[in-house]
C-alpha positions as a Markdown table, in Angstrom:
| # | Residue | x | y | z |
|---|---|---|---|---|
| 1 | Met | 9.6 | -170.0 | -81.4 |
| 2 | Thr | 11.1 | -168.5 | -84.8 |
| 3 | Ile | 8.9 | -168.7 | -87.9 |
| 4 | Ile | 10.7 | -169.6 | -91.2 |
| 5 | Lys | 9.2 | -167.6 | -93.9 |
| 6 | Asn | 11.0 | -167.4 | -97.2 |
| 7 | Ile | 10.3 | -164.0 | -99.5 |
| 8 | Pro | 10.3 | -164.2 | -103.2 |
| 9 | Arg | 10.9 | -160.5 | -104.5 |
| 10 | Lys | 11.7 | -159.1 | -107.9 |
| 11 | Arg | 15.0 | -156.9 | -108.2 |
| 12 | Gly | 14.1 | -153.4 | -107.5 |
| 13 | Asp | 10.7 | -153.8 | -105.9 |
| 14 | Thr | 10.3 | -151.4 | -103.1 |
| 15 | Lys | 7.0 | -152.7 | -101.8 |
| 16 | Asp | 7.7 | -152.8 | -97.7 |
| 17 | Phe | 8.4 | -155.8 | -96.2 |
| 18 | Gly | 5.7 | -156.5 | -94.0 |
| 19 | Phe | 4.8 | -159.2 | -91.2 |
| 20 | Arg | 1.7 | -159.7 | -89.0 |
| 21 | Phe | 1.9 | -161.7 | -85.9 |
| 22 | Thr | -0.8 | -163.8 | -84.7 |
| 23 | Val | -1.4 | -166.7 | -82.3 |
| 24 | Lys | -4.2 | -169.0 | -83.2 |
| 25 | Arg | -5.7 | -166.4 | -85.5 |
| 26 | Glu | -5.5 | -163.6 | -82.5 |
| 27 | Ile | -3.5 | -160.5 | -83.2 |
| 28 | Val | -0.4 | -160.4 | -80.9 |
| 29 | Pro | -0.3 | -156.8 | -79.8 |
| 30 | Leu | 3.1 | -155.2 | -80.3 |
| 31 | Thr | 2.6 | -152.2 | -77.8 |
| 32 | Asn | 6.1 | -150.8 | -77.0 |
| 33 | Val | 8.1 | -152.9 | -79.2 |
| 34 | Thr | 10.9 | -151.8 | -81.5 |
| 35 | Ala | 11.9 | -154.0 | -84.6 |
| 36 | Leu | 15.1 | -154.6 | -86.8 |
| 37 | Met | 15.3 | -156.5 | -89.8 |
| 38 | Gly | 18.8 | -157.6 | -90.9 |
| 39 | Val | 19.7 | -158.8 | -94.2 |
| 40 | Thr | 22.7 | -160.8 | -95.0 |
| 41 | Lys | 24.6 | -162.7 | -98.0 |
| 42 | Glu | 25.7 | -165.3 | -95.6 |
| 43 | Ala | 23.1 | -168.1 | -94.1 |
| 44 | Ala | 24.8 | -168.0 | -90.6 |
| 45 | Pro | 27.0 | -164.7 | -90.4 |
| 46 | Thr | 29.4 | -164.7 | -87.2 |
| 47 | Thr | 29.5 | -161.0 | -87.4 |
| 48 | Ala | 27.1 | -158.1 | -88.0 |
| 49 | Asn | 28.0 | -157.7 | -91.8 |
| 50 | Tyr | 24.8 | -156.7 | -93.2 |
| 51 | Glu | 23.9 | -156.0 | -96.7 |
| 52 | Phe | 21.1 | -153.9 | -95.2 |
| 53 | Leu | 19.5 | -153.0 | -92.0 |
| 54 | Leu | 15.9 | -152.2 | -91.9 |
| 55 | Thr | 14.1 | -150.0 | -88.9 |
| 56 | Gly | 10.4 | -151.4 | -88.4 |
| 57 | Val | 7.3 | -149.4 | -88.6 |
| 58 | Val | 5.4 | -151.0 | -85.8 |
| 59 | Asp | 1.3 | -151.0 | -85.7 |
| 60 | Ala | 1.0 | -152.1 | -82.5 |
| 61 | Ala | -2.8 | -152.6 | -82.6 |
| 62 | Ala | -2.8 | -154.4 | -85.7 |
| 63 | Gly | 0.0 | -156.8 | -84.6 |
| 64 | Glu | 2.0 | -155.6 | -87.6 |
| 65 | Ile | 5.7 | -154.6 | -88.5 |
| 66 | Arg | 6.4 | -153.1 | -91.9 |
| 67 | Phe | 10.0 | -152.3 | -93.3 |
| 68 | Pro | 10.3 | -149.8 | -95.8 |
| 69 | Val | 13.2 | -150.3 | -98.3 |
| 70 | Thr | 15.0 | -147.8 | -100.8 |
| 71 | Ala | 15.5 | -148.9 | -104.5 |
| 72 | Ala | 19.3 | -149.0 | -103.8 |
| 73 | Gln | 18.6 | -151.9 | -101.2 |
| 74 | Val | 16.8 | -154.2 | -103.4 |
| 75 | Asp | 18.6 | -153.7 | -106.5 |
| 76 | Arg | 20.2 | -157.2 | -106.3 |
| 77 | Ile | 19.9 | -160.7 | -107.7 |
| 78 | Gly | 20.3 | -163.7 | -105.5 |
| 79 | Thr | 19.5 | -165.4 | -102.3 |
| 80 | Tyr | 19.9 | -163.1 | -99.0 |
| 81 | Tyr | 19.0 | -164.3 | -95.4 |
| 82 | Tyr | 17.3 | -162.0 | -93.0 |
| 83 | Asp | 15.6 | -162.1 | -89.4 |
| 84 | Val | 13.2 | -159.9 | -87.6 |
| 85 | Gln | 14.4 | -159.1 | -84.2 |
| 86 | Thr | 12.1 | -157.3 | -81.7 |
| 87 | Val | 12.7 | -155.6 | -78.3 |
| 88 | Asp | 9.8 | -155.0 | -75.8 |
| 89 | Ala | 9.4 | -152.4 | -73.3 |
| 90 | Asp | 11.4 | -154.7 | -70.6 |
| 91 | Gly | 14.3 | -154.8 | -73.0 |
| 92 | Lys | 14.0 | -158.7 | -74.0 |
| 93 | Thr | 15.0 | -159.5 | -77.4 |
| 94 | Asn | 13.0 | -161.9 | -79.7 |
| 95 | Thr | 13.7 | -163.4 | -83.2 |
| 96 | Pro | 10.1 | -164.3 | -84.1 |
| 97 | Val | 10.6 | -164.8 | -88.0 |
| 98 | Glu | 13.5 | -165.7 | -90.2 |
| 99 | Gly | 14.3 | -167.0 | -93.7 |
| 100 | Glu | 15.5 | -166.5 | -97.2 |
| 101 | Ile | 14.8 | -163.4 | -99.7 |
| 102 | Glu | 15.2 | -164.5 | -103.3 |
| 103 | Phe | 15.7 | -161.6 | -105.6 |
| 104 | Thr | 14.9 | -162.5 | -109.3 |
| 105 | Gln | 15.7 | -160.5 | -112.4 |
| 106 | Asp | 12.5 | -158.4 | -113.3 |
| 107 | Arg | 11.7 | -157.9 | -117.2 |
| 108 | Thr | 10.3 | -154.4 | -117.2 |
| 109 | Lys | 13.0 | -151.7 | -116.7 |
């Protein structure tokens, strides 16, 4: 099952995108899991035409994945679309979360 999570973000904010995975408040262990987060301008792209592609930093025991970003990657305004794909030790791919990222103008320069 894919969870829809929309993310508001100010232009230029470089705080990591982060996700914690739980089922009924229990942490989902992410042992031997890798993760990617693809961000596109299109809601339903037919090709891998990413605005940027992020590699996840997995904390297996905490059930968390964070995606560090650079200032250049988040220097944008508008609606973008993302999904997170994980690959487990058996090579099985899953898309646990997707949604929109709404970048809005910041006031402080």
